[in-house]
PDB file as gemmi writes it, atoms N, CA and C in Angstrom:
CRYST1    1.000    1.000    1.000  90.00  90.00  90.00 P 1                      
ATOM      1  N   UNK A   1      61.473  53.466-116.857  1.00  0.00           N  
ATOM      2  CA  UNK A   1      61.863  53.560-115.447  1.00  0.00           C  
ATOM      3  C   UNK A   1      60.697  53.056-114.548  1.00  0.00           C  
ATOM      4  N   UNK A   2      59.505  53.457-114.844  1.00  0.00           N  
ATOM      5  CA  UNK A   2      58.348  52.990-114.062  1.00  0.00           C  
ATOM      6  C   UNK A   2      58.254  51.463-114.141  1.00  0.00           C  
ATOM      7  N   UNK A   3      58.495  50.850-115.268  1.00  0.00           N  
ATOM      8  CA  UNK A   3      58.371  49.384-115.387  1.00  0.00           C  
ATOM      9  C   UNK A   3      59.407  48.710-114.553  1.00  0.00           C  
ATOM     10  N   UNK A   4      60.640  49.248-114.550  1.00  0.00           N  
ATOM     11  CA  UNK A   4      61.669  48.682-113.749  1.00  0.00           C  
ATOM     12  C   UNK A   4      61.330  48.786-112.206  1.00  0.00           C  
ATOM     13  N   UNK A   5      60.850  49.981-111.799  1.00  0.00           N  
ATOM     14  CA  UNK A   5      60.513  50.101-110.339  1.00  0.00           C  
ATOM     15  C   UNK A   5      59.347  49.161-109.948  1.00  0.00           C  
ATOM     16  N   UNK A   6      58.407  48.979-110.867  1.00  0.00           N  
ATOM     17  CA  UNK A   6      57.248  48.120-110.604  1.00  0.00           C  
ATOM     18  C   UNK A   6      57.738  46.624-110.557  1.00  0.00           C  
ATOM     19  N   UNK A   7      58.689  46.277-111.444  1.00  0.00           N  
ATOM     20  CA  UNK A   7      59.238  44.917-111.456  1.00  0.00           C  
ATOM     21  C   UNK A   7      60.058  44.625-110.154  1.00  0.00           C  
ATOM     22  N   UNK A   8      60.816  45.630-109.719  1.00  0.00           N  
ATOM     23  CA  UNK A   8      61.555  45.504-108.462  1.00  0.00           C  
ATOM     24  C   UNK A   8      60.657  45.357-107.262  1.00  0.00           C  
ATOM     25  N   UNK A   9      59.577  46.109-107.237  1.00  0.00           N  
ATOM     26  CA  UNK A   9      58.590  46.001-106.164  1.00  0.00           C  
ATOM     27  C   UNK A   9      57.970  44.606-106.114  1.00  0.00           C  
ATOM     28  N   UNK A  10      57.645  44.035-107.247  1.00  0.00           N  
ATOM     29  CA  UNK A  10      57.010  42.716-107.307  1.00  0.00           C  
ATOM     30  C   UNK A  10      58.058  41.593-106.872  1.00  0.00           C  
ATOM     31  N   UNK A  11      59.295  41.860-107.182  1.00  0.00           N  
ATOM     32  CA  UNK A  11      60.286  40.792-106.818  1.00  0.00           C  
ATOM     33  C   UNK A  11      60.856  40.919-105.462  1.00  0.00           C  
ATOM     34  N   UNK A  12      60.602  42.066-104.780  1.00  0.00           N  
ATOM     35  CA  UNK A  12      61.142  42.171-103.393  1.00  0.00           C  
ATOM     36  C   UNK A  12      60.388  41.259-102.439  1.00  0.00           C  
ATOM     37  N   UNK A  13      61.091  40.531-101.618  1.00  0.00           N  
ATOM     38  CA  UNK A  13      60.385  39.662-100.615  1.00  0.00           C  
ATOM     39  C   UNK A  13      59.822  40.539 -99.522  1.00  0.00           C  
ATOM     40  N   UNK A  14      58.650  40.104 -99.004  1.00  0.00           N  
ATOM     41  CA  UNK A  14      58.032  40.791 -97.845  1.00  0.00           C  
ATOM     42  C   UNK A  14      58.627  40.088 -96.559  1.00  0.00           C  
ATOM     43  N   UNK A  15      59.055  40.975 -95.643  1.00  0.00           N  
ATOM     44  CA  UNK A  15      59.595  40.482 -94.417  1.00  0.00           C  
ATOM     45  C   UNK A  15      58.652  40.832 -93.260  1.00  0.00           C  
ATOM     46  N   UNK A  16      58.526  39.953 -92.351  1.00  0.00           N  
ATOM     47  CA  UNK A  16      57.751  40.123 -91.120  1.00  0.00           C  
ATOM     48  C   UNK A  16      58.645  40.209 -89.936  1.00  0.00           C  
ATOM     49  N   UNK A  17      58.343  41.134 -89.023  1.00  0.00           N  
ATOM     50  CA  UNK A  17      59.139  41.191 -87.778  1.00  0.00           C  
ATOM     51  C   UNK A  17      58.549  40.195 -86.784  1.00  0.00           C  
ATOM     52  N   UNK A  18      59.365  39.760 -85.851  1.00  0.00           N  
ATOM     53  CA  UNK A  18      58.971  38.924 -84.762  1.00  0.00           C  
ATOM     54  C   UNK A  18      58.316  39.757 -83.731  1.00  0.00           C  
ATOM     55  N   UNK A  19      57.071  39.431 -83.294  1.00  0.00           N  
ATOM     56  CA  UNK A  19      56.404  40.195 -82.271  1.00  0.00           C  
ATOM     57  C   UNK A  19      56.675  39.601 -80.901  1.00  0.00           C  
ATOM     58  N   UNK A  20      56.608  38.283 -80.803  1.00  0.00           N  
ATOM     59  CA  UNK A  20      56.872  37.582 -79.438  1.00  0.00           C  
ATOM     60  C   UNK A  20      57.334  36.205 -79.677  1.00  0.00           C  
ATOM     61  N   UNK A  21      58.029  35.654 -78.643  1.00  0.00           N  
ATOM     62  CA  UNK A  21      58.499  34.325 -78.704  1.00  0.00           C  
ATOM     63  C   UNK A  21      58.151  33.665 -77.336  1.00  0.00           C  
ATOM     64  N   UNK A  22      57.980  32.318 -77.439  1.00  0.00           N  
ATOM     65  CA  UNK A  22      57.754  31.468 -76.226  1.00  0.00           C  
ATOM     66  C   UNK A  22      58.430  30.138 -76.444  1.00  0.00           C  
ATOM     67  N   UNK A  23      58.961  29.559 -75.351  1.00  0.00           N  
ATOM     68  CA  UNK A  23      59.613  28.267 -75.427  1.00  0.00           C  
ATOM     69  C   UNK A  23      58.515  27.160 -75.411  1.00  0.00           C  
ATOM     70  N   UNK A  24      58.703  26.212 -76.359  1.00  0.00           N  
ATOM     71  CA  UNK A  24      57.752  25.095 -76.425  1.00  0.00           C  
ATOM     72  C   UNK A  24      58.161  24.000 -75.440  1.00  0.00           C  
ATOM     73  N   UNK A  25      57.207  23.346 -74.742  1.00  0.00           N  
ATOM     74  CA  UNK A  25      57.482  22.351 -73.758  1.00  0.00           C  
ATOM     75  C   UNK A  25      58.279  21.170 -74.345  1.00  0.00           C  
ATOM     76  N   UNK A  26      57.983  20.881 -75.655  1.00  0.00           N  
ATOM     77  CA  UNK A  26      58.616  19.740 -76.255  1.00  0.00           C  
ATOM     78  C   UNK A  26      60.038  20.104 -76.835  1.00  0.00           C  
ATOM     79  N   UNK A  27      60.465  21.411 -76.522  1.00  0.00           N  
ATOM     80  CA  UNK A  27      61.688  21.810 -77.063  1.00  0.00           C  
ATOM     81  C   UNK A  27      61.481  22.585 -78.344  1.00  0.00           C  
ATOM     82  N   UNK A  28      62.022  23.714 -78.576  1.00  0.00           N  
ATOM     83  CA  UNK A  28      61.754  24.479 -79.778  1.00  0.00           C  
ATOM     84  C   UNK A  28      61.130  25.799 -79.329  1.00  0.00           C  
ATOM     85  N   UNK A  29      60.436  26.462 -80.224  1.00  0.00           N  
ATOM     86  CA  UNK A  29      59.905  27.790 -79.968  1.00  0.00           C  
ATOM     87  C   UNK A  29      58.649  28.123 -80.763  1.00  0.00           C  
ATOM     88  N   UNK A  30      57.752  28.808 -80.071  1.00  0.00           N  
ATOM     89  CA  UNK A  30      56.595  29.423 -80.754  1.00  0.00           C  
ATOM     90  C   UNK A  30      57.068  30.874 -81.161  1.00  0.00           C  
ATOM     91  N   UNK A  31      56.664  31.233 -82.413  1.00  0.00           N  
ATOM     92  CA  UNK A  31      57.075  32.541 -82.926  1.00  0.00           C  
ATOM     93  C   UNK A  31      55.804  33.212 -83.443  1.00  0.00           C  
ATOM     94  N   UNK A  32      55.535  34.451 -82.839  1.00  0.00           N  
ATOM     95  CA  UNK A  32      54.413  35.257 -83.284  1.00  0.00           C  
ATOM     96  C   UNK A  32      54.947  36.385 -84.123  1.00  0.00           C  
ATOM     97  N   UNK A  33      54.418  36.528 -85.366  1.00  0.00           N  
ATOM     98  CA  UNK A  33      54.935  37.519 -86.301  1.00  0.00           C  
ATOM     99  C   UNK A  33      53.999  38.749 -86.326  1.00  0.00           C  
ATOM    100  N   UNK A  34      54.460  39.790 -86.930  1.00  0.00           N  
ATOM    101  CA  UNK A  34      53.702  41.027 -87.112  1.00  0.00           C  
ATOM    102  C   UNK A  34      52.877  40.949 -88.425  1.00  0.00           C  
ATOM    103  N   UNK A  35      53.228  40.043 -89.348  1.00  0.00           N  
ATOM    104  CA  UNK A  35      52.591  39.974 -90.605  1.00  0.00           C  
ATOM    105  C   UNK A  35      51.106  39.486 -90.482  1.00  0.00           C  
ATOM    106  N   UNK A  36      50.204  40.136 -91.198  1.00  0.00           N  
ATOM    107  CA  UNK A  36      48.795  39.744 -91.182  1.00  0.00           C  
ATOM    108  C   UNK A  36      48.534  38.429 -91.862  1.00  0.00           C  
ATOM    109  N   UNK A  37      47.568  37.655 -91.322  1.00  0.00           N  
ATOM    110  CA  UNK A  37      47.135  36.419 -91.950  1.00  0.00           C  
ATOM    111  C   UNK A  37      46.053  36.792 -92.953  1.00  0.00           C  
ATOM    112  N   UNK A  38      45.776  35.884 -93.901  1.00  0.00           N  
ATOM    113  CA  UNK A  38      44.684  36.168 -94.855  1.00  0.00           C  
ATOM    114  C   UNK A  38      43.372  36.047 -94.115  1.00  0.00           C  
ATOM    115  N   UNK A  39      43.289  35.276 -93.005  1.00  0.00           N  
ATOM    116  CA  UNK A  39      42.125  35.223 -92.181  1.00  0.00           C  
ATOM    117  C   UNK A  39      42.310  36.365 -91.116  1.00  0.00           C  
ATOM    118  N   UNK A  40      41.642  36.146 -89.992  1.00  0.00           N  
ATOM    119  CA  UNK A  40      41.859  37.091 -88.889  1.00  0.00           C  
ATOM    120  C   UNK A  40      43.162  36.810 -88.169  1.00  0.00           C  
ATOM    121  N   UNK A  41      43.735  37.867 -87.647  1.00  0.00           N  
ATOM    122  CA  UNK A  41      44.966  37.698 -86.845  1.00  0.00           C  
ATOM    123  C   UNK A  41      46.221  37.959 -87.594  1.00  0.00           C  
ATOM    124  N   UNK A  42      47.295  37.455 -86.975  1.00  0.00           N  
ATOM    125  CA  UNK A  42      48.649  37.644 -87.551  1.00  0.00           C  
ATOM    126  C   UNK A  42      49.289  36.205 -87.642  1.00  0.00           C  
ATOM    127  N   UNK A  43      50.344  36.132 -88.468  1.00  0.00           N  
ATOM    128  CA  UNK A  43      50.985  34.853 -88.662  1.00  0.00           C  
ATOM    129  C   UNK A  43      51.800  34.329 -87.485  1.00  0.00           C  
ATOM    130  N   UNK A  44      51.835  33.062 -87.353  1.00  0.00           N  
ATOM    131  CA  UNK A  44      52.631  32.379 -86.256  1.00  0.00           C  
ATOM    132  C   UNK A  44      53.154  31.138 -86.818  1.00  0.00           C  
ATOM    133  N   UNK A  45      54.260  30.650 -86.198  1.00  0.00           N  
ATOM    134  CA  UNK A  45      54.775  29.294 -86.547  1.00  0.00           C  
ATOM    135  C   UNK A  45      55.423  28.764 -85.302  1.00  0.00           C  
ATOM    136  N   UNK A  46      55.523  27.443 -85.287  1.00  0.00           N  
ATOM    137  CA  UNK A  46      56.260  26.711 -84.246  1.00  0.00           C  
ATOM    138  C   UNK A  46      57.269  25.802 -84.871  1.00  0.00           C  
ATOM    139  N   UNK A  47      58.402  25.755 -84.337  1.00  0.00           N  
ATOM    140  CA  UNK A  47      59.394  24.704 -84.705  1.00  0.00           C  
ATOM    141  C   UNK A  47      59.802  24.013 -83.483  1.00  0.00           C  
ATOM    142  N   UNK A  48      59.816  22.681 -83.589  1.00  0.00           N  
ATOM    143  CA  UNK A  48      60.251  21.852 -82.505  1.00  0.00           C  
ATOM    144  C   UNK A  48      61.648  21.256 -82.734  1.00  0.00           C  
ATOM    145  N   UNK A  49      62.272  20.837 -81.622  1.00  0.00           N  
ATOM    146  CA  UNK A  49      63.584  20.268 -81.694  1.00  0.00           C  
ATOM    147  C   UNK A  49      63.710  19.005 -82.596  1.00  0.00           C  
ATOM    148  N   UNK A  50      62.604  18.286 -82.761  1.00  0.00           N  
ATOM    149  CA  UNK A  50      62.628  17.086 -83.647  1.00  0.00           C  
ATOM    150  C   UNK A  50      62.515  17.488 -85.153  1.00  0.00           C  
ATOM    151  N   UNK A  51      62.512  18.801 -85.456  1.00  0.00           N  
ATOM    152  CA  UNK A  51      62.476  19.264 -86.841  1.00  0.00           C  
ATOM    153  C   UNK A  51      61.080  19.518 -87.415  1.00  0.00           C  
ATOM    154  N   UNK A  52      60.058  19.191 -86.687  1.00  0.00           N  
ATOM    155  CA  UNK A  52      58.684  19.471 -87.173  1.00  0.00           C  
ATOM    156  C   UNK A  52      58.308  20.994 -87.050  1.00  0.00           C  
ATOM    157  N   UNK A  53      57.547  21.484 -87.925  1.00  0.00           N  
ATOM    158  CA  UNK A  53      57.009  22.865 -87.949  1.00  0.00           C  
ATOM    159  C   UNK A  53      55.578  22.847 -88.235  1.00  0.00           C  
ATOM    160  N   UNK A  54      54.919  23.987 -87.881  1.00  0.00           N  
ATOM    161  CA  UNK A  54      53.504  24.189 -88.233  1.00  0.00           C  
ATOM    162  C   UNK A  54      53.292  25.669 -88.260  1.00  0.00           C  
ATOM    163  N   UNK A  55      52.413  26.107 -89.184  1.00  0.00           N  
ATOM    164  CA  UNK A  55      52.013  27.500 -89.329  1.00  0.00           C  
ATOM    165  C   UNK A  55      50.642  27.693 -88.775  1.00  0.00           C  
ATOM    166  N   UNK A  56      50.371  28.944 -88.409  1.00  0.00           N  
ATOM    167  CA  UNK A  56      48.976  29.292 -87.884  1.00  0.00           C  
ATOM    168  C   UNK A  56      48.885  30.784 -87.871  1.00  0.00           C  
ATOM    169  N   UNK A  57      47.723  31.214 -87.324  1.00  0.00           N  
ATOM    170  CA  UNK A  57      47.347  32.577 -87.139  1.00  0.00           C  
ATOM    171  C   UNK A  57      47.027  32.840 -85.699  1.00  0.00           C  
ATOM    172  N   UNK A  58      47.448  33.931 -85.121  1.00  0.00           N  
ATOM    173  CA  UNK A  58      47.262  34.256 -83.702  1.00  0.00           C  
ATOM    174  C   UNK A  58      46.533  35.544 -83.479  1.00  0.00           C  
ATOM    175  N   UNK A  59      45.848  35.591 -82.351  1.00  0.00           N  
ATOM    176  CA  UNK A  59      45.233  36.840 -81.748  1.00  0.00           C  
ATOM    177  C   UNK A  59      45.513  36.744 -80.247  1.00  0.00           C  
ATOM    178  N   UNK A  60      45.490  37.915 -79.614  1.00  0.00           N  
ATOM    179  CA  UNK A  60      45.677  37.930 -78.201  1.00  0.00           C  
ATOM    180  C   UNK A  60      44.761  38.909 -77.481  1.00  0.00           C  
ATOM    181  N   UNK A  61      44.455  38.571 -76.255  1.00  0.00           N  
ATOM    182  CA  UNK A  61      43.782  39.575 -75.325  1.00  0.00           C  
ATOM    183  C   UNK A  61      44.710  39.776 -74.180  1.00  0.00           C  
ATOM    184  N   UNK A  62      44.223  40.342 -73.111  1.00  0.00           N  
ATOM    185  CA  UNK A  62      45.119  40.652 -71.941  1.00  0.00           C  
ATOM    186  C   UNK A  62      45.597  39.473 -71.217  1.00  0.00           C  
ATOM    187  N   UNK A  63      45.008  38.280 -71.421  1.00  0.00           N  
ATOM    188  CA  UNK A  63      45.411  37.048 -70.644  1.00  0.00           C  
ATOM    189  C   UNK A  63      45.899  35.888 -71.530  1.00  0.00           C  
ATOM    190  N   UNK A  64      45.447  35.866 -72.787  1.00  0.00           N  
ATOM    191  CA  UNK A  64      45.627  34.599 -73.606  1.00  0.00           C  
ATOM    192  C   UNK A  64      46.019  34.918 -74.994  1.00  0.00           C  
ATOM    193  N   UNK A  65      46.926  34.075 -75.489  1.00  0.00           N  
ATOM    194  CA  UNK A  65      47.294  34.092 -76.981  1.00  0.00           C  
ATOM    195  C   UNK A  65      46.571  32.834 -77.527  1.00  0.00           C  
ATOM    196  N   UNK A  66      45.764  33.117 -78.523  1.00  0.00           N  
ATOM    197  CA  UNK A  66      44.984  32.054 -79.238  1.00  0.00           C  
ATOM    198  C   UNK A  66      45.526  31.832 -80.621  1.00  0.00           C  
ATOM    199  N   UNK A  67      45.979  30.597 -80.903  1.00  0.00           N  
ATOM    200  CA  UNK A  67      46.574  30.328 -82.193  1.00  0.00           C  
ATOM    201  C   UNK A  67      45.733  29.243 -82.885  1.00  0.00           C  
ATOM    202  N   UNK A  68      45.345  29.518 -84.131  1.00  0.00           N  
ATOM    203  CA  UNK A  68      44.675  28.511 -84.924  1.00  0.00           C  
ATOM    204  C   UNK A  68      45.679  27.899 -85.813  1.00  0.00           C  
ATOM    205  N   UNK A  69      46.092  26.636 -85.487  1.00  0.00           N  
ATOM    206  CA  UNK A  69      47.178  25.970 -86.241  1.00  0.00           C  
ATOM    207  C   UNK A  69      46.523  25.297 -87.471  1.00  0.00           C  
ATOM    208  N   UNK A  70      47.309  25.183 -88.538  1.00  0.00           N  
ATOM    209  CA  UNK A  70      46.810  24.553 -89.803  1.00  0.00           C  
ATOM    210  C   UNK A  70      46.438  23.123 -89.572  1.00  0.00           C  
ATOM    211  N   UNK A  71      47.181  22.383 -88.732  1.00  0.00           N  
ATOM    212  CA  UNK A  71      46.914  20.940 -88.543  1.00  0.00           C  
ATOM    213  C   UNK A  71      46.302  20.630 -87.195  1.00  0.00           C  
ATOM    214  N   UNK A  72      46.808  21.302 -86.170  1.00  0.00           N  
ATOM    215  CA  UNK A  72      46.383  21.036 -84.790  1.00  0.00           C  
ATOM    216  C   UNK A  72      45.130  21.696 -84.296  1.00  0.00           C  
ATOM    217  N   UNK A  73      44.627  22.654 -85.094  1.00  0.00           N  
ATOM    218  CA  UNK A  73      43.411  23.345 -84.707  1.00  0.00           C  
ATOM    219  C   UNK A  73      43.725  24.488 -83.706  1.00  0.00           C  
ATOM    220  N   UNK A  74      42.670  24.945 -83.003  1.00  0.00           N  
ATOM    221  CA  UNK A  74      42.774  26.068 -82.068  1.00  0.00           C  
ATOM    222  C   UNK A  74      43.329  25.642 -80.766  1.00  0.00           C  
ATOM    223  N   UNK A  75      44.303  26.509 -80.268  1.00  0.00           N  
ATOM    224  CA  UNK A  75      44.953  26.238 -78.995  1.00  0.00           C  
ATOM    225  C   UNK A  75      45.088  27.594 -78.309  1.00  0.00           C  
ATOM    226  N   UNK A  76      44.971  27.585 -76.990  1.00  0.00           N  
ATOM    227  CA  UNK A  76      45.195  28.791 -76.149  1.00  0.00           C  
ATOM    228  C   UNK A  76      46.372  28.608 -75.205  1.00  0.00           C  
ATOM    229  N   UNK A  77      47.129  29.720 -75.137  1.00  0.00           N  
ATOM    230  CA  UNK A  77      48.350  29.744 -74.277  1.00  0.00           C  
ATOM    231  C   UNK A  77      48.373  30.980 -73.362  1.00  0.00           C  
ATOM    232  N   UNK A  78      48.794  30.878 -72.139  1.00  0.00           N  
ATOM    233  CA  UNK A  78      48.877  32.040 -71.256  1.00  0.00           C  
ATOM    234  C   UNK A  78      49.862  33.054 -71.861  1.00  0.00           C  
ATOM    235  N   UNK A  79      49.385  34.291 -71.853  1.00  0.00           N  
ATOM    236  CA  UNK A  79      50.207  35.348 -72.459  1.00  0.00           C  
ATOM    237  C   UNK A  79      51.489  35.528 -71.739  1.00  0.00           C  
ATOM    238  N   UNK A  80      51.596  35.238 -70.475  1.00  0.00           N  
ATOM    239  CA  UNK A  80      52.901  35.461 -69.766  1.00  0.00           C  
ATOM    240  C   UNK A  80      53.967  34.516 -70.224  1.00  0.00           C  
ATOM    241  N   UNK A  81      53.667  33.487 -70.957  1.00  0.00           N  
ATOM    242  CA  UNK A  81      54.765  32.582 -71.541  1.00  0.00           C  
ATOM    243  C   UNK A  81      55.479  33.253 -72.642  1.00  0.00           C  
ATOM    244  N   UNK A  82      54.887  34.340 -73.308  1.00  0.00           N  
ATOM    245  CA  UNK A  82      55.517  34.922 -74.431  1.00  0.00           C  
ATOM    246  C   UNK A  82      56.339  36.186 -74.058  1.00  0.00           C  
ATOM    247  N   UNK A  83      57.564  36.252 -74.629  1.00  0.00           N  
ATOM    248  CA  UNK A  83      58.411  37.361 -74.432  1.00  0.00           C  
ATOM    249  C   UNK A  83      58.246  38.293 -75.568  1.00  0.00           C  
ATOM    250  N   UNK A  84      57.702  39.503 -75.261  1.00  0.00           N  
ATOM    251  CA  UNK A  84      57.540  40.517 -76.308  1.00  0.00           C  
ATOM    252  C   UNK A  84      58.870  40.938 -76.912  1.00  0.00           C  
ATOM    253  N   UNK A  85      58.954  40.913 -78.240  1.00  0.00           N  
ATOM    254  CA  UNK A  85      60.147  41.311 -78.946  1.00  0.00           C  
ATOM    255  C   UNK A  85      60.113  42.683 -79.479  1.00  0.00           C  
ATOM    256  N   UNK A  86      58.890  43.109 -79.918  1.00  0.00           N  
ATOM    257  CA  UNK A  86      58.758  44.442 -80.580  1.00  0.00           C  
ATOM    258  C   UNK A  86      57.465  45.061 -80.221  1.00  0.00           C  
ATOM    259  N   UNK A  87      57.425  46.289 -79.917  1.00  0.00           N  
ATOM    260  CA  UNK A  87      56.246  47.076 -79.650  1.00  0.00           C  
ATOM    261  C   UNK A  87      56.151  48.097 -80.765  1.00  0.00           C  
ATOM    262  N   UNK A  88      54.991  48.075 -81.500  1.00  0.00           N  
ATOM    263  CA  UNK A  88      54.771  49.043 -82.562  1.00  0.00           C  
ATOM    264  C   UNK A  88      53.674  50.014 -82.159  1.00  0.00           C  
ATOM    265  N   UNK A  89      54.004  51.272 -82.258  1.00  0.00           N  
ATOM    266  CA  UNK A  89      53.080  52.288 -81.898  1.00  0.00           C  
ATOM    267  C   UNK A  89      52.804  53.059 -83.176  1.00  0.00           C  
ATOM    268  N   UNK A  90      51.509  53.242 -83.482  1.00  0.00           N  
ATOM    269  CA  UNK A  90      51.174  53.969 -84.656  1.00  0.00           C  
ATOM    270  C   UNK A  90      50.725  55.377 -84.192  1.00  0.00           C  
ATOM    271  N   UNK A  91      51.243  56.396 -84.931  1.00  0.00           N  
ATOM    272  CA  UNK A  91      50.792  57.778 -84.645  1.00  0.00           C  
ATOM    273  C   UNK A  91      50.146  58.327 -85.818  1.00  0.00           C  
ATOM    274  N   UNK A  92      49.219  59.185 -85.609  1.00  0.00           N  
ATOM    275  CA  UNK A  92      48.604  59.917 -86.739  1.00  0.00           C  
ATOM    276  C   UNK A  92      49.120  61.324 -86.677  1.00  0.00           C  
ATOM    277  N   UNK A  93      49.764  61.756 -87.780  1.00  0.00           N  
ATOM    278  CA  UNK A  93      50.361  63.083 -87.841  1.00  0.00           C  
ATOM    279  C   UNK A  93      49.539  63.852 -88.834  1.00  0.00           C  
ATOM    280  N   UNK A  94      49.167  65.085 -88.390  1.00  0.00           N  
ATOM    281  CA  UNK A  94      48.426  65.986 -89.267  1.00  0.00           C  
ATOM    282  C   UNK A  94      49.387  67.044 -89.753  1.00  0.00           C  
ATOM    283  N   UNK A  95      49.418  67.224 -91.089  1.00  0.00           N  
ATOM    284  CA  UNK A  95      50.317  68.175 -91.704  1.00  0.00           C  
ATOM    285  C   UNK A  95      49.403  69.259 -92.371  1.00  0.00           C  
ATOM    286  N   UNK A  96      49.655  70.533 -92.002  1.00  0.00           N  
ATOM    287  CA  UNK A  96      48.925  71.593 -92.671  1.00  0.00           C  
ATOM    288  C   UNK A  96      49.896  72.235 -93.606  1.00  0.00           C  
ATOM    289  N   UNK A  97      49.370  72.420 -94.818  1.00  0.00           N  
ATOM    290  CA  UNK A  97      50.231  72.924 -95.905  1.00  0.00           C  
ATOM    291  C   UNK A  97      49.776  74.360 -96.201  1.00  0.00           C  
ATOM    292  N   UNK A  98      50.636  75.261 -96.303  1.00  0.00           N  
ATOM    293  CA  UNK A  98      50.383  76.667 -96.617  1.00  0.00           C  
ATOM    294  C   UNK A  98      51.025  76.965 -97.911  1.00  0.00           C  
ATOM    295  N   UNK A  99      50.279  77.563 -98.774  1.00  0.00           N  
ATOM    296  CA  UNK A  99      50.801  77.937-100.084  1.00  0.00           C  
ATOM    297  C   UNK A  99      50.575  79.407-100.312  1.00  0.00           C  
ATOM    298  N   UNK A 100      51.549  80.035-100.887  1.00  0.00           N  
ATOM    299  CA  UNK A 100      51.459  81.436-101.267  1.00  0.00           C  
ATOM    300  C   UNK A 100      51.274  81.451-102.763  1.00  0.00           C  
ATOM    301  N   UNK A 101      50.266  82.188-103.248  1.00  0.00           N  
ATOM    302  CA  UNK A 101      49.970  82.288-104.628  1.00  0.00           C  
ATOM    303  C   UNK A 101      50.335  83.645-105.134  1.00  0.00           C  
TER     304      UNK A 101                                                      
END                                                                             
């Protein structure tokens, strides 16, 4: 049973949620994902109306989204161009366990 569960875990695809979207001036869309990059930041991609695409990694501060594209290099975009799709809040929950012996 353990082998089967392990095999199913390995074969399950990993899905990333969309964090934010922005319209590209050339037509198409910038997509910022929640999935972590192997480098710093999180994954991003762009697809244009002409069918071209490119992957990259993004980070943001209060004013700017910085994306390091695989082919185009580092680019900065005003944060107000992006429409937030998902807000993730992490909470730390402390559980106290009582046992009677």
